[in-house]
N, C-alpha and C positions, 0 to 999 in steps of 0.2 A: 593567346589567344583563349577566351574562355569560352565552356561547354556548358549548356544547361541539360540537366536531365531531369524531366518531370516526375514528379511522384503523383501517384492517385492516393490522396488521404482518404477518400472516401470507398477503399476496396472493399466489395461486399464481403459480408462473413458468412459461410455457409450456416445453413439453419443447425445442421447436427452441432455446430461449434458455439451457436450463439450463447446458450445460457449455460453457465459454470456453476455447479452445485457443489456449495462447501462439503467437506467430509460430515460436518455435524449438521444434521437437518434442522437444527435450532435456529440457524441462521439461513437468510432469503438467499436463491441464487441471484447471480451478478450477472450482468451483459457484457459480453465481449466489445459491441459496437459502441455501448455507453461508456465503457472504460477508454477505446480510443479516441472518442469525441471528448471527454471530459479532459482527459489528461495529454492530449494531443500527440497522440502514439500513431505516428504514420506509417507507410506500408514497408518500411525498411525494417520493422520487427515482424516476424511472420506472425500468422495466427496462432501456430503451436507455441512459439516461444512467449507469446503475450500469454496465453493460457498457462504457459507453465510458472511463470512470474505470478499470476494472478491465485493460481493454486498454492504456490508456496507462500504467499502470503496470507491467504486464508488460512494455511494450516498452523502457521505461527500465532497468528492472531488468535485462533480458536485455543491453542494451547494456553495462552497468556490470559485468556478470560476464562479459563474451566471454574474457578471458584466461583466467579461471578453467576455464571451461567448456571450452576448447581444450584443456586439459592432464588431463582427466579420462579414465580407463580405462573399458573395456567395462563392468568390474563394478560400477564408480561410476554409470555411466550407468544400470545396471540396477535398481541401488538407490533411485536417485531417481526412477525411472518408478513406483516403487510408492508408491501415495498416501498411506501411514501412515509411510512410512519418516521419520526425523528431518530429512532434507534437505530432504523435501516438505513437509514440517510447516513448515520455515523459509522456504521458497518462497511458500509460502501465505500466512503471517504478514506477511513483506514486501512481498508483493504487495496484500494487505489493509489493510494500515495504509497504504501510499502512494495507494490507490485513495480510500481514507475522506478523506484530506487532500486530494485533488484534488475530491471530491465538496463538502467543504466549504466549498472555494473558490469552486466554480462555484455555491452556494446562498447565497452572502453577500448580504444585501440593501445597498443603497445607503441609507444614512439618514443627513443631514447634522446631525442633532440632537444634543445633547450625549449623550443616551441612546444613541443610534445609534453614536457613537464608541466608547463604551464596549463595547456587544457587539461590535464590529468587533475591537476589542483582542483582547476575551475569546477569539474566534473565531481569529484570529492565533495566539495562544497554542496553542490544539487543534491547530490544523494543524502549528506547529512541532514539538508533541510526537508526533503522528502519522508526521511525515517522519523523526523523531529515531529513534523505535522502528522504522521500516522499515528505516532504516540499520544499526541494530544487528543486525536479522534477515538481514540481507545479508550483513553481515560475518561473522557466524555462518556462513551459508551456505556461504561461500568460505573458511572456517576461517581469517578473521584477528580479530585480538583487536578488542573493541567500541570500542577509543579508541587512537589514534597519538599520543604525544607525542612533540615535537621539542624538542631543548635547542637555544634560541636561543642563536648564539656571538654574543659580544662584538666588535663591530668594531675590527680592529687598527689600534692608534694608530702613526701614521707618527712616526718620531722623528729 
């Protein structure tokens, strides 16, 4: 017999938790409600855990883009502070995708059965995909190509 347990995907976010400010005021604040809607995060992830994932993602990305951030002009800074600018959207996407990967990692169950191993592998692929997308959005944010190809030099033979 199957049991159905409904989840309220639209659980209200308390006003004091709604806006998550990054450690660096250079970047705009992000909305917990928007994160839940865009990344399809239901109420099985508590508000506190979702915020923790978002803040961890923000810290990592802020650290990764420090060199780029230090080179920005006042005009570019004001553009990013506008929440609907292209750069602000890229910031949001980079953070949200990394936060989703972190959430999936935290909520992985330990199951040593064959079926559990297959589920873990599938979740690992999802985590990798979210991290890859986060890196792509982050590279777009700092005006770098999505990929960097380096030519491997063959070793010189000594003769």
